C-alpha positions in Angstrom: 13.3 23.9 2.6 12.0 26.0 0.1 11.5 29.3 -0.7 7.7 30.8 -1.8 7.1 33.2 -4.4 2.9 34.7 -4.6 2.7 36.5 -8.1 -0.7 37.0 -7.6 -2.9 34.3 -7.4 -0.5 32.0 -8.4 2.0 30.3 -6.0 5.8 29.2 -7.3 7.4 26.7 -4.4 11.1 26.6 -5.0 12.1 23.4 -3.7 16.2 23.4 -1.7 15.4 20.0 0.0 16.7 18.9 3.4 16.8 16.1 3.0 18.0 15.2 -0.1 16.3 11.8 -0.4 16.3 9.5 -4.6 15.6 6.2 -4.4 15.6 4.3 -7.1 13.3 1.2 -7.2 13.0 -1.9 -9.2 9.9 -0.2 -11.5 10.9 3.5 -10.9 12.1 6.2 -8.8 11.1 7.6 -5.7 11.8 11.4 -4.4 11.4 12.8 -0.7 9.7 16.3 -0.8 9.2 19.2 1.8 6.3 20.8 0.6 5.5 24.3 2.3 2.1 24.4 2.2 -0.1 27.7 3.2 -3.3 27.3 3.5 -6.5 28.7 5.8 -9.7 26.5 6.8 -12.3 27.6 9.7 -11.7 25.5 12.5 -12.7 25.6 16.0 -12.8 24.8 19.1 -13.8 22.2 21.3 -15.4 21.4 24.8 -12.8 18.3 25.0 -10.5 17.1 27.6 -6.7 17.7 27.8 -4.3 14.9 27.9 -0.4 15.5 29.2 -0.3 11.8 30.6 -0.8 8.1 30.4 -4.1 8.1 32.5 -5.4 11.3 31.0 -5.1 9.2 28.0 -6.7 6.5 28.4 -9.9 9.0 30.2 -9.9 11.0 27.0 -10.5 7.6 25.0 -13.7 7.1 27.8 -14.4 10.1 27.3 -14.6 10.2 23.3 -16.7 6.4 23.4 -18.6 7.7 24.9 -22.5 7.5 24.4 -23.8 11.1 25.5 -20.5 12.7 24.1 -21.1 14.8 21.4 -19.5 14.4 18.3 -20.2 17.2 16.0 -20.9 21.0 15.8 -22.9 20.8 19.3 -19.1 19.9 21.0 -17.8 23.4 20.0 -17.3 26.3 22.1 -16.5 28.2 19.6 -15.7 28.8 15.3 -12.3 30.2 14.6 -9.7 30.0 11.4 -6.7 28.5 11.1 -4.0 30.3 8.4 -0.5 29.3 8.1 1.9 27.8 6.2 2.8 24.0 6.9 5.4 21.7 6.2 4.0 18.5 4.7 6.6 15.3 3.7 5.7 13.3 0.6 7.3 11.0 -1.5 6.6 11.7 -5.4 7.1 8.1 -7.0 7.2 7.3 -10.6 7.2 4.9 -13.4 10.1 4.2 -15.2 9.9 4.4 -19.2 9.1 0.5 -19.7 6.5 0.7 -17.2 5.2 4.5 -17.7 1.3 4.0 -18.0 -0.4 4.9 -21.3 -3.2 7.4 -19.2 -0.3 9.6 -17.3 -2.4 8.8 -14.6 -1.0 10.4 -10.9 -3.0 9.1 -7.6 -2.8 11.0 -4.2 -3.0 8.6 -1.8 -4.2 9.2 1.8 -3.4 7.2 5.1 -4.8 6.7 8.1 -4.8 7.3 12.2 -2.6 6.3 14.0 0.4 5.9 10.5 2.0 7.8 8.5 2.8 7.5 4.5 5.0 4.6 4.8 1.7 2.8 5.6 1.3 2.5 2.1 4.8 1.6 1.1 6.0 -1.4 3.3 9.9 -2.2 3.7 9.2 -5.2 4.6 8.6 -7.6 1.6 7.6 -5.0 -0.3 7.1 -7.4 -3.3 4.4 -8.3 -1.4 2.7 -5.8 1.0 3.9 -2.5 -0.7 1.5 -0.3 -2.2 3.6 1.8 -3.8 5.9 -0.6 -5.6 3.0 -2.3 -7.0 1.5 0.4 -8.1 4.8 1.6 -10.2 4.5 -2.2 -11.5 1.5 -1.5 -12.7 2.8 1.5 -15.0 1.1 4.4 -12.1 3.0 7.3 -10.7 1.8 7.9 -6.8 2.5 10.7 -4.3 2.3 9.7 -0.3 2.3 12.3 2.0 2.3 12.6 5.6 -1.2 14.6 7.1 -0.7 17.4 9.6 0.1 16.6 12.6 2.1 13.2 11.7 5.8 11.7 10.2 8.4 14.0 9.1 5.5 17.3 8.6 4.6 19.7 10.5 3.8 18.1 14.4 1.3 21.7 15.8 -1.1 22.5 18.2 -3.2 19.0 18.8 -7.1 21.1 20.2 -7.1 23.7 18.0 -4.6 23.5 14.9 -4.8 19.9 13.4 -8.2 19.5 12.5 -9.9 18.5 9.9 -10.8 21.2 7.3 -8.0 21.9 7.5 -6.8 18.7 6.4 -9.3 18.8 4.0 -7.4 22.3 2.4 -4.3 20.3 2.5 -5.5 18.4 0.3 -7.4 20.1 -1.9 -3.8 22.6 -2.1 -2.0 19.1 -3.4 -4.4 18.2 -5.8 -4.0 21.7 -7.3 -0.5 21.4 -7.5 -0.6 18.6 -8.7 -2.9 19.1 -11.6 -1.3 22.3 -12.9 2.1 21.1 -12.9 3.4 23.2 -9.7 3.8 19.4 -8.2 6.3 17.8 -10.7 8.0 21.5 -11.1 8.4 21.9 -7.7 10.1 17.4 -7.7 12.2 18.3 -11.0 13.9 21.6 -8.9 14.4 19.7 -5.1 17.9 18.4 -4.6 19.6 15.9 -5.4 18.6 16.7 -8.8 17.9 13.5 -10.7 17.1 12.8 -14.8 14.5 10.5 -13.3 12.3 14.2 -12.5 13.7 16.4 -15.1 11.2 17.7 -17.4 8.3 15.5 -15.8 4.9 16.1 -18.0 2.1 16.9 -16.3 -0.3 14.2 -15.2 -3.6 13.9 -17.7 -5.5 12.9 -15.2 -5.6 12.5 -11.4 -7.4 9.9 -9.2 -7.3 9.7 -4.9 -7.5 6.9 -3.1 -7.5 7.0 0.9 -7.6 5.0 3.7 -9.1 4.9 7.2 -9.0 8.6 7.9 -7.4 9.3 4.3 -11.0 7.6 3.6 -12.5 10.0 5.2 -10.7 12.8 4.1 -10.9 11.1 0.5 -15.0 10.9 0.4 -15.2 14.8 1.4 -13.2 15.6 -1.4 -14.9 14.2 -4.0 -18.3 14.8 -2.2 -17.1 18.9 -2.0 -14.2 19.0 -5.2 -15.7 16.5 -7.7 -14.5 18.6 -11.1 -10.7 17.4 -9.0 -10.6 14.5 -9.9 -11.2 11.8 -12.3 -11.8 8.6 -9.5 -11.9 7.7 -6.3 -10.8 4.3 -4.5 -11.7 4.0 -0.2 -10.6 1.7 1.7 -11.4 1.0 4.7 -13.9 3.2 5.2 -18.0 3.1 4.7 -20.4 5.3 6.0 -22.8 3.4 8.5 -23.9 3.0 12.4 -21.2 0.7 12.5 -18.4 3.2 11.7 -16.0 3.0 14.9 -19.2 2.0 16.6 -16.0 0.4 18.3 -15.0 3.3 20.4 -11.7 5.2 20.7 -10.5 2.2 24.1 -10.6 -0.2 21.3 -7.1 1.8 20.4 -5.2 1.6 24.0 -3.6 4.9 23.5 -1.2 6.3 26.2 0.4 9.6 25.9 2.7 9.9 22.9 5.5 12.5 24.4 6.2 9.4 27.3 5.1 6.3 25.2 6.8 3.2 24.4 8.8 3.7 22.2 8.1 8.2 23.7 7.4 10.5 20.7 8.4 14.4 20.3 4.8 15.5 20.7 3.4 18.7 22.8 0.0 17.8 24.8 -2.9 15.7 23.2 -1.5 13.8 21.3 -1.5 9.7 21.5 -0.6 6.7 20.2 -1.8 3.2 20.0 0.2 0.5 22.4 0.7 -3.1 20.8 -2.6 -4.8 21.4 -4.3 -0.9 20.1 -2.7 -2.0 16.6 -4.0 -5.3 16.7 -7.2 -5.1 17.2 -8.2 -1.8 14.8 -5.5 -2.6 12.1 -5.7 -6.3 12.0 -8.2 -9.2 11.5 -8.9 -12.7 9.7 -7.8 -15.6 11.2 -4.9 -15.3 12.8 -3.0 -18.0 11.0 -4.1 -17.7 7.8 -4.5 -13.8 7.3 -1.2 -11.9 8.3 2.5 -13.2 10.2 3.4 -12.6 13.6 6.3 -10.9 11.2 3.4 -8.6 9.3 2.0 -7.4 13.1 5.5 -6.7 14.5 6.5 -4.3 11.4 3.0 -2.6 12.0 3.3 -1.8 15.0 7.3 -0.5 14.7 5.6 2.5 12.3 2.7 3.8 14.2 2.1 7.1 14.5 1.2 9.6 16.9 -2.6 10.9 16.5 -3.5 14.9 17.5 -7.5 14.3 19.5 -8.6 17.2 17.9 -9.1 14.9 14.8 -11.6 12.9 16.4 -13.2 15.8 17.3 -13.2 18.0 13.6 -13.9 14.1 11.9 -17.8 15.2 12.1 -17.2 17.6 9.6 -16.0 14.7 6.5 -19.0 11.8 7.0 -21.5 11.6 5.0 -21.8 14.9 2.5 -23.8 14.8 0.0 -21.6 14.7 -3.7 -23.6 15.9 -6.2 -20.5 17.5 -8.3 -18.2 14.1 -8.9 -19.2 12.5 -12.2 -16.3 10.1 -12.1 -16.1 6.4 -11.1 -15.5 5.2 -7.2 -15.1 2.0 -5.4 -15.1 1.4 -2.0 -12.7 -1.7 -1.1 -13.6 -3.0 2.7 -11.9 -6.2 4.0 -13.8 -8.2 4.8 -13.0 -8.4 8.8 -12.2 -4.9 9.7 -12.9 -4.2 13.4 -12.6 -0.3 13.0 -14.8 0.6 10.1 -17.7 -2.6 10.6 -17.3 -3.5 13.6 -15.1 -7.1 12.4 -17.5 -8.3 9.7 -18.0 -5.9 6.9 -20.3 -8.7 4.7 -23.2 -7.4 3.3 -23.3 -3.4 4.6 -22.7 -1.3 2.4 -26.3 0.0 1.2 -25.8 0.8 -2.7 -28.4 2.5 -2.4 -27.0 5.3 0.2 -24.0 5.3 -2.0 -25.7 6.2 -5.4 -28.0 9.0 -3.6 -24.4 10.3 -2.3 -23.3 10.0 -5.5 -25.8 10.8 -7.8 -23.8 11.5 -10.8 -21.2 9.1 -10.6 -20.3 7.3 -13.4 -19.8 4.3 -11.0 -20.0 3.2 -7.8 -18.5 -0.3 -7.2 -17.7 -2.4 -3.4 -15.3 -5.0 -3.3 -14.8 -7.0 -0.3 -11.8 -8.7 0.4 -10.9 -11.8 2.5 -9.3 -12.8 4.9 -8.6 -8.9 6.1 -8.1 -6.6 8.7 -7.9 -3.1 8.4 -4.5 -2.6 7.2 -4.9 -4.2 3.4 -1.0 -4.3 2.4 0.4 -5.8 6.7 -2.4 -9.3 5.1 -0.9 -11.7 3.3 -2.7 -11.5 0.7 -2.5 -7.8 0.2 -0.8 -8.0 -3.5 -5.1 -9.8 -4.8 -6.2 -6.8 -3.2 -3.6 -4.7 -5.2 -4.9 -5.9 -8.1 -8.3 -5.6 -7.9 -7.8 -2.0 -6.8 -5.2 -1.6 -10.3 -8.4 -3.7 -12.3 -10.1 -0.4 -11.7 -8.8 1.8 -12.6 -7.9 0.1 -15.7 -11.7 -0.8 -16.3 -12.1 3.2 -16.0 -10.0 4.3 -18.1 -7.6 5.0 -15.5 
């Protein structure tokens, strides 16, 4: 828990942690945080079906995938504004002194649908599959967080509250906290006290990394708020006519409240079944790309999704970013089913990317071989992490 004090336009958060956990890692330290974040965003009431059981969950997926279903402003019943203070659960990890990167760069990582922030920090063979562990080893600090409606963050209304514009504003507020030092001050005061988190130096640079829907958000963020980022890596996302063309029926969803296992969620939250997780997140040669253990782990950490997120996702897509003046890498799994309909080779259009980010200092596309949508959950994850860190290093991040 935390107390919130507003002085003029400055938000000061005084933390008293309800989940006192600090973990000492091989190459650094991680601290769990619960951040009460006041946000306001323009949202909408959408013409979408309700979901209160498994039959309605499957019917929603068919509705969402139907070729004549509107996915845009034409599906809005009325425009609204959502304001509130939402608890956002996060994990701040910092490298130890021996590993600390000379540029003092903080990554802010945003996960995608059907997972929470554990996507970035695998507990199954973390030395090979945790992006957090790899970041610490490379000397980078990293903030991961559970998006609204997911994990240990708040789970508000799935139709009218958890929508893309509100989530974009949450990312903006977290970034502002990182850049002005409020985030590190929050971490230093949150119980339990730990010397590693006392008197942290404000990061010199803040970079953004996303996956899947987290890349929808990250790409929209750097387009709208270019001066707030020093660089970005966009994983599991490319804006083409193949994006999401497999349709929501490939999720194989059930109603989250009565699913297997059941989740404590209200109306409108759906969750992937086992075959849905494999359909979307795993790819490549099943004998060499991943193991049954990785698939089982991916299934074990699945999370529900609010359907309002899908209805509002259009607002994040294809936004031009003339204010973005930093490097960006699009990191594509070779056999990403959801983003590239199973084959990302040759799909990136550099002309289109240069038109979207006309003042970017660099735009790169990397293809990760024999890999599906969830990079960390494949056998060659470590090689992929190294490609990403190499991108940062080559651009002074």
